[in-house]
C-alpha positions in Angstrom: 0.0 0.0 0.0 1.1 3.5 -0.7 0.1 6.5 1.6 -0.1 9.9 0.1 -0.7 13.2 1.9 -2.2 16.0 -0.1 -2.2 19.6 1.2 -3.4 22.9 -0.2 -0.8 25.6 -0.4 2.9 25.7 0.2 4.5 26.2 3.6 6.2 29.6 4.0 8.1 28.6 7.1 11.3 26.7 6.5 11.2 25.1 10.0 7.8 23.5 9.3 9.1 22.2 5.9 12.3 20.9 7.5 10.4 19.0 10.2 7.9 17.6 7.7 10.8 16.4 5.6 12.6 14.9 8.6 9.6 12.6 9.4 8.9 12.0 5.7 12.4 10.6 5.3 12.0 8.4 8.4 8.6 7.2 7.2 9.9 6.1 3.9 11.9 3.4 5.6 8.6 1.7 6.5 6.1 2.4 3.7 5.9 4.1 0.4 4.9 7.6 1.2 4.5 10.8 -0.8 3.6 14.3 0.2 2.1 16.5 -2.5 1.4 20.2 -2.3 -1.5 21.5 -4.3 -0.6 25.1 -5.2 -2.7 27.9 -3.6 -5.3 29.4 -5.8 -4.5 32.6 -7.7 -6.8 35.6 -7.7 -9.0 34.6 -4.8 -10.0 38.2 -3.9 -13.2 38.0 -5.9 -14.1 34.6 -4.5 -16.2 34.0 -1.4 -15.4 31.1 1.0 -17.6 28.6 -0.8 -16.2 29.4 -4.2 -12.7 29.0 -2.9 -13.6 25.7 -1.3 -15.1 24.5 -4.6 -12.1 25.4 -6.7 -9.7 23.8 -4.1 -12.0 20.8 -4.1 -11.8 20.4 -7.9 -8.0 20.4 -7.5 -8.1 17.7 -4.8 -10.5 15.5 -6.7 -8.3 15.7 -9.9 -5.5 14.0 -7.9 -7.6 10.9 -7.1 -8.0 7.6 -8.8 -11.4 5.7 -8.4 -9.7 3.0 -6.3 -8.1 5.4 -3.9 -9.4 5.6 -0.3 -9.7 9.2 0.7 -9.5 10.3 4.3 -10.0 14.0 5.2 -8.1 15.5 8.1 -11.1 17.3 9.5 -12.0 18.7 12.9 -15.3 16.7 12.9 -13.5 13.4 12.1 -12.9 10.4 14.2 -10.2 10.7 16.8 -7.7 7.9 17.5 -4.9 7.4 20.0 -1.6 6.6 18.4 -1.9 2.8 19.0 -5.5 2.7 17.6 -4.4 4.8 14.6 -1.6 2.2 13.9 -4.2 -0.6 14.0 -6.4 1.4 11.6 -3.4 1.6 9.2 -2.7 -2.1 9.6 -6.3 -3.0 8.6 -5.9 -0.8 5.5 -2.6 -2.5 4.6 -4.1 -5.9 5.1 -7.1 -5.1 3.0 -5.1 -5.0 -0.2 -5.8 -1.3 -0.7 -3.5 0.2 -3.3 -3.4 3.8 -2.2 -4.6 5.6 1.0 -4.8 9.3 0.6 -5.1 11.8 3.4 -5.9 15.4 2.7 -5.3 18.6 4.5 -7.6 21.3 3.2 -7.2 25.0 2.8 -8.1 27.6 5.4 -11.8 27.2 4.9 -11.9 23.4 4.8 -13.4 21.2 2.1 -16.1 21.5 -0.5 -19.2 19.4 -0.4 -18.0 17.4 -3.4 -14.8 16.4 -1.5 -16.9 15.4 1.5 -19.1 13.3 -0.8 -16.1 11.5 -2.3 -14.4 10.9 1.0 -14.3 7.5 2.6 -13.8 8.9 6.1 -12.7 11.8 8.3 -9.9 11.9 10.8 -9.3 14.5 13.6 -5.9 14.8 15.2 -7.3 16.8 18.1 -10.3 18.8 19.3 -8.0 21.8 19.1 -7.6 23.7 15.9 -4.2 23.8 14.2 -3.2 25.8 11.2 -3.3 23.9 7.9 0.5 24.3 7.8 1.3 23.1 11.4 -0.8 20.0 10.9 1.6 18.7 8.2 4.5 17.7 10.4 2.2 16.6 13.2 0.4 14.2 10.9 3.5 12.8 9.2 5.0 12.2 12.6 1.9 10.2 13.6 2.2 8.1 10.5 5.9 7.4 11.4 4.9 6.7 15.0 2.2 4.2 13.8 4.8 2.4 11.7 7.1 2.0 14.7 4.2 0.8 16.8 3.4 -1.9 14.2 7.0 -3.0 14.3 7.3 -3.0 18.1 10.1 -0.5 17.9 10.9 1.7 20.9 9.9 5.1 19.5 6.4 5.1 21.1 6.1 4.9 24.9 2.8 3.7 26.4 
């Protein structure tokens, strides 16, 4: 199985990019992982919130194959502890799924068409994080999950 993380907009802060890259490098020792940035929309001044979500949604949907499982990182999603999240990933790997895609939306969230296409929603916390900060947090959790599945000492109970 391959895991892909899609995110709207580049990260301006080099420290966030560096931390994401650090965990991405670690993660690739365990599973095929890719992180793709969907460029920010241009000329959004004339767009309202829903129009911007729709345009971003079209870009997200254009990156998907029909067989992909799509999980949205969404504040209203299911919350897992790290161990339970690792079990969730193990079930997906055991199912024969080819590609599992997680998406971090833009500042306004997701369009209705993206919600309709999604196979699930995942929340990392009841707290709200910027769509830039969540990137290294999520990639680290993927890495943590892989170490849990291998019984490696990274995660402490």
